[in-house]
C-alpha positions in Angstrom: 138.1 55.1 -127.5 139.0 57.4 -124.6 142.4 56.7 -123.0 141.5 57.1 -119.3 145.1 56.5 -118.2 146.3 59.7 -119.9 143.9 61.9 -118.0 145.4 64.6 -115.9 145.8 63.7 -112.2 145.5 66.6 -109.8 147.1 65.0 -106.7 150.6 66.0 -107.7 152.3 62.7 -106.7 154.9 61.1 -108.9 155.0 57.3 -108.6 158.6 56.0 -108.5 157.8 52.5 -109.8 154.6 51.1 -111.4 154.5 48.0 -113.5 154.0 44.2 -113.6 155.3 41.3 -111.6 155.0 37.5 -111.6 155.0 37.5 -115.4 156.1 34.1 -116.6 157.4 33.9 -120.2 159.9 31.8 -122.2 163.2 33.6 -122.9 166.5 32.9 -124.5 169.6 33.4 -122.4 172.8 34.2 -124.3 175.5 31.5 -123.6 179.3 32.0 -123.6 179.8 29.7 -126.5 177.8 31.9 -128.8 174.6 29.9 -128.5 171.7 30.3 -126.2 169.6 28.4 -123.6 165.8 28.5 -123.5 164.5 29.2 -120.1 161.2 30.0 -118.3 161.6 33.5 -116.9 159.8 35.3 -114.1 159.7 39.0 -114.8 159.2 42.1 -112.7 159.2 45.3 -114.8 158.4 48.9 -113.9 158.7 52.5 -114.9 158.2 55.8 -113.1 155.0 57.7 -113.6 155.0 61.5 -113.7 152.6 63.2 -111.3 150.4 64.6 -114.1 149.4 61.1 -115.5 146.6 59.1 -113.9 148.0 55.7 -115.0 150.5 53.9 -117.2 149.9 51.5 -120.1 150.4 48.0 -118.5 149.7 46.1 -121.7 152.8 47.7 -123.3 155.0 45.9 -120.8 153.7 42.5 -122.0 154.0 43.5 -125.7 157.6 44.4 -125.2 158.5 41.3 -123.2 156.8 38.9 -125.6 158.7 40.4 -128.5 162.0 40.1 -126.8 161.4 36.5 -125.8 162.6 35.4 -129.3 166.1 37.0 -128.9 169.1 35.9 -126.8 169.4 38.1 -123.7 172.5 39.3 -121.8 173.3 42.5 -120.0 173.6 44.3 -123.3 170.1 43.3 -124.5 168.6 44.1 -121.1 169.6 47.7 -121.7 167.8 47.8 -125.0 164.7 46.4 -123.4 164.8 49.1 -120.8 165.3 51.8 -123.5 162.2 50.5 -125.2 160.2 50.6 -122.0 161.3 54.2 -121.3 160.4 55.3 -124.8 157.1 53.5 -125.3 155.9 54.4 -121.8 157.3 58.0 -121.9 159.2 57.4 -118.6 162.4 58.8 -117.3 163.4 55.5 -115.6 162.8 51.8 -116.1 163.6 48.7 -114.0 163.5 45.0 -114.9 164.3 41.8 -113.1 164.4 38.5 -114.9 164.6 35.4 -112.7 165.4 32.0 -114.2 167.2 28.7 -113.8 170.3 28.2 -115.9 171.6 24.7 -116.7 175.3 23.8 -117.0 176.8 20.4 -117.7 178.8 19.1 -114.8 181.2 16.2 -115.1 181.6 13.7 -112.2 185.1 13.7 -110.9 186.0 10.0 -111.4 183.5 8.3 -113.6 183.3 11.2 -116.0 179.5 11.1 -116.3 178.1 14.4 -117.5 174.7 15.7 -116.3 173.0 19.1 -116.1 173.0 21.1 -112.9 170.6 24.0 -112.5 171.5 27.3 -110.9 169.0 30.0 -109.8 170.0 33.2 -111.6 168.7 36.8 -112.0 169.4 39.6 -114.5 168.6 43.0 -112.9 168.8 46.3 -114.7 167.9 49.9 -114.1 168.0 52.7 -116.8 167.7 56.4 -116.2 168.6 59.4 -118.4 172.0 59.5 -116.6 173.1 55.9 -116.2 172.5 52.2 -116.8 173.1 49.7 -114.0 173.2 45.9 -114.6 173.7 43.3 -111.9 174.0 39.5 -112.3 173.0 37.1 -109.5 173.7 33.4 -109.2 173.1 30.8 -106.4 175.8 28.1 -106.5 175.6 25.0 -104.3 178.7 23.6 -102.7 179.7 21.1 -100.0 181.0 22.4 -96.6 182.8 20.3 -94.0 183.2 21.6 -90.5 186.9 22.1 -89.5 186.0 22.0 -85.8 184.1 18.7 -86.2 187.1 17.2 -88.0 189.5 18.4 -85.3 187.6 17.0 -82.3 186.2 13.8 -83.7 187.8 10.4 -83.9 185.7 9.4 -86.9 184.7 11.6 -89.7 183.2 15.1 -89.5 179.8 16.6 -90.2 179.3 18.0 -93.6 176.4 19.5 -95.5 175.3 21.4 -98.6 175.9 25.2 -98.6 174.9 27.8 -101.2 177.0 30.8 -102.3 174.7 33.6 -103.3 176.5 36.2 -105.4 175.3 39.5 -107.0 178.0 41.3 -109.1 178.2 44.5 -111.1 180.9 44.9 -113.8 183.1 47.7 -115.0 181.8 49.9 -117.9 181.6 47.9 -121.1 182.5 44.6 -119.4 180.4 41.5 -119.1 180.9 38.5 -116.9 179.4 35.4 -118.4 177.2 33.2 -116.2 179.4 30.2 -116.9 182.5 32.0 -115.6 180.9 33.3 -112.4 179.4 29.8 -111.6 182.8 28.0 -112.2 184.6 30.6 -110.1 182.3 30.1 -107.1 182.0 26.3 -107.4 185.7 26.1 -106.5 185.3 27.9 -103.2 183.6 25.1 -101.1 185.1 22.0 -99.4 183.9 20.1 -102.5 181.5 20.5 -105.4 177.9 19.4 -105.8 177.0 17.0 -108.6 173.6 15.8 -109.9 174.8 12.3 -110.8 177.5 10.4 -108.8 178.6 6.8 -109.0 180.2 5.1 -106.0 183.8 6.0 -107.0 182.6 9.6 -107.4 180.9 9.7 -104.0 184.2 8.4 -102.4 186.1 11.2 -104.2 183.7 13.9 -103.1 183.6 12.7 -99.5 187.4 12.5 -99.2 187.9 15.8 -101.0 185.6 17.6 -98.6 187.4 15.9 -95.6 190.8 17.2 -96.9 189.4 20.7 -97.4 187.4 21.6 -94.3 185.8 25.0 -94.3 183.5 27.0 -92.1 180.8 29.1 -93.7 183.2 32.1 -92.9 186.0 30.4 -94.9 183.8 29.9 -97.9 182.7 33.5 -97.8 186.3 34.8 -97.5 187.6 32.6 -100.3 184.7 33.8 -102.5 185.5 37.4 -101.6 189.2 36.9 -102.6 188.1 35.2 -105.9 185.8 38.1 -106.9 188.5 40.7 -105.9 190.8 39.0 -108.4 188.3 39.3 -111.2 189.2 42.5 -113.0 185.7 42.9 -114.7 183.9 43.2 -111.3 183.6 46.6 -109.6 181.0 45.7 -106.9 179.7 42.5 -105.4 177.4 41.3 -102.6 178.0 37.8 -101.2 176.1 35.6 -98.8 177.0 32.0 -97.9 174.3 29.9 -96.3 175.1 26.5 -94.8 172.2 24.1 -94.2 173.6 22.5 -91.0 173.3 18.8 -90.8 173.6 18.6 -86.9 171.4 21.6 -86.2 167.8 22.6 -86.9 169.0 26.0 -88.3 171.3 27.4 -90.9 174.6 29.3 -90.6 175.4 32.2 -92.8 178.0 34.9 -93.6 177.7 38.1 -95.6 179.9 40.6 -97.3 179.4 43.6 -99.7 182.2 45.4 -101.3 183.2 47.8 -104.0 186.4 46.5 -105.7 186.9 49.4 -108.2 189.5 51.0 -106.0 191.4 47.8 -105.7 191.5 47.5 -109.5 192.8 51.0 -109.8 195.7 50.2 -107.5 196.6 47.0 -109.2 196.2 48.2 -112.8 197.1 51.9 -112.4 193.9 52.8 -114.3 191.3 55.4 -113.6 187.9 53.7 -113.5 184.4 54.7 -112.4 181.9 52.6 -110.6 179.5 51.8 -113.4 177.4 48.9 -114.7 178.6 46.2 -117.0 176.9 44.7 -120.0 
């Protein structure tokens, strides 16, 4: 049968990205303990298309994704997937985003009850002939309590749920586990969020937040300092959004930073800004 997609195209326009999106498939995410977690992934995958080709082979994206759904995935495996995409689709660059929810057991602070808490996550990779870039994104819910409200009120202070949205890129050959990044960010709020709390736990969380009031700016700055101290990270993007309980709007704070120069000063090492995994 004739392969129309391989016909010569006379318009002379290279397409930078062509592929598939909103692909929902089961995947296995590699866990820090050596195991894996089965998740439902939402995939966006693309390659470049040279100007001489009329189209790409979209079915090959699915063939590759389905086959990889049976192997635990981390930043290292994502590079292998992108290599396969480049090779089978005869492309010079390939991109892939895998969105999923990752579950971690969380222990209530007083009762000790353990229950799973879900965290929206994303693996994002780009591979060219020159480089591989891998970025890890997590959304971590925390509690924020307003310092101003506490200072001016005779009774209590308004508090609410906030979300720390972090995207990180690691040094060459380094990988930051999802579990480590989540635990690092959970510690930056006024208190933590738990799926199951008994009365004694609720008392603890309420009082802990009251004793550690933080503006959205405070949570962001504390998160920046925490990521600066992580030697594996060379670049990060942070946004903290607070879902205000006394307003009909949210508050947010944002910061993006390369930390490689900081690590060079601290460790006396020559490093290059490059992906982890």
